[in-house]
C-alpha positions in Angstrom: -57.4 -58.8 -40.1 -55.1 -56.2 -38.8 -56.1 -52.5 -39.0 -52.6 -50.8 -38.5 -52.1 -47.1 -38.6 -48.8 -45.3 -38.8 -49.1 -41.7 -37.6 -46.5 -39.2 -38.7 -46.3 -35.6 -37.4 -44.4 -33.2 -39.5 -43.7 -30.2 -37.3 -43.0 -27.2 -39.6 -43.9 -24.5 -37.0 -40.4 -23.5 -35.8 -41.6 -24.5 -32.2 -40.9 -27.8 -30.5 -43.8 -29.9 -29.3 -43.8 -31.4 -25.8 -45.6 -34.6 -25.0 -48.7 -34.3 -22.8 -50.8 -37.5 -23.0 -51.8 -40.4 -25.2 -55.2 -42.3 -25.2 -55.7 -45.6 -27.1 -59.5 -46.1 -26.8 -59.1 -49.1 -29.1 -55.9 -50.9 -30.1 -52.5 -50.1 -28.5 -49.4 -48.0 -29.4 -46.6 -50.2 -30.8 -44.2 -47.4 -29.9 -44.9 -44.7 -27.4 -44.9 -41.0 -28.6 -41.6 -39.2 -28.0 -41.3 -36.7 -25.2 -40.4 -33.9 -27.7 -40.9 -33.3 -31.4 -38.4 -30.8 -32.5 -39.3 -27.7 -34.5 -38.5 -29.4 -37.8 -38.7 -32.9 -39.0 -41.2 -35.6 -38.3 -42.1 -38.5 -36.0 -44.0 -41.8 -36.4 -46.2 -43.6 -34.0 -47.9 -46.9 -34.9 -51.2 -48.1 -33.4 -52.6 -51.5 -34.1 -56.1 -52.9 -33.6 -57.1 -54.5 -30.3 -59.4 -57.3 -31.6 -63.0 -56.3 -32.4 -62.2 -52.6 -33.2 -59.8 -50.8 -35.4 -57.4 -48.4 -33.6 -58.9 -45.2 -32.2 -57.4 -42.7 -29.9 -55.4 -39.5 -29.6 -52.0 -38.0 -28.7 -51.7 -34.5 -27.1 -48.7 -32.2 -27.4 -48.1 -28.6 -26.1 -46.1 -26.1 -28.0 -43.0 -25.2 -26.2 -43.0 -22.1 -24.1 -46.7 -21.5 -25.1 -50.1 -22.4 -23.6 -51.2 -23.8 -27.0 -51.9 -27.6 -27.2 -52.5 -29.8 -30.2 -54.5 -33.0 -30.2 -53.9 -35.5 -33.0 -56.9 -37.9 -33.2 -57.2 -41.1 -35.2 -60.1 -43.6 -35.9 -59.7 -46.5 -38.3 -62.8 -48.7 -37.7 -63.1 -52.3 -38.8 -66.5 -51.7 -40.4 -67.0 -50.1 -43.7 -67.2 -46.7 -41.8 -64.8 -44.1 -43.1 -61.6 -43.6 -41.1 -61.1 -40.2 -39.5 -57.9 -38.3 -38.7 -58.0 -34.8 -37.2 -55.8 -32.0 -35.8 -57.4 -30.1 -33.0 -55.3 -27.1 -31.9 -56.3 -25.1 -28.8 -56.7 -22.3 -29.2 -58.2 -23.2 -32.6 -56.0 -20.6 -34.4 -52.7 -21.7 -32.9 -51.3 -23.4 -36.1 -52.3 -24.1 -39.7 -52.5 -27.8 -40.6 -53.4 -30.4 -43.1 -53.9 -34.2 -42.9 -52.9 -36.7 -45.6 -53.9 -40.3 -45.5 -53.5 -43.5 -47.6 -56.4 -45.8 -48.1 -56.8 -49.4 -47.4 -56.6 -51.7 -44.3 -53.1 -50.5 -43.3 -53.1 -46.7 -43.4 -50.4 -44.1 -43.2 -51.4 -40.8 -41.9 -49.3 -37.5 -42.0 -50.3 -34.6 -39.9 -48.6 -31.5 -41.3 -48.2 -28.5 -39.0 -47.3 -25.0 -40.1 -46.9 -21.6 -38.5 -50.1 -19.6 -38.5 -50.3 -17.4 -41.6 -50.7 -13.7 -41.0 
């Protein structure tokens, strides 16, 4: 049974994000992450399972003209273990964020980034 995940990054920070790296520990990217995610709008990346495991990995972006990076992680295991999706900014206070996900075997995840509140 397929364990597809569609990842969407909504960038509402006012700063473009530049691609740094991707890692598919389990599964594979159906479409590679783009070189740049503009300061507004969203982008989708799909990852599908690789056989015995559900998709798991991460994508890292750097905020344009800044030293801040943001890692988007995903883990959608085949077992009854709960799926996990996280945003890991470095430094930790670089952006505000929230993560929304749909349930089920095929999941849609939206990582929402916002400018840091004062």
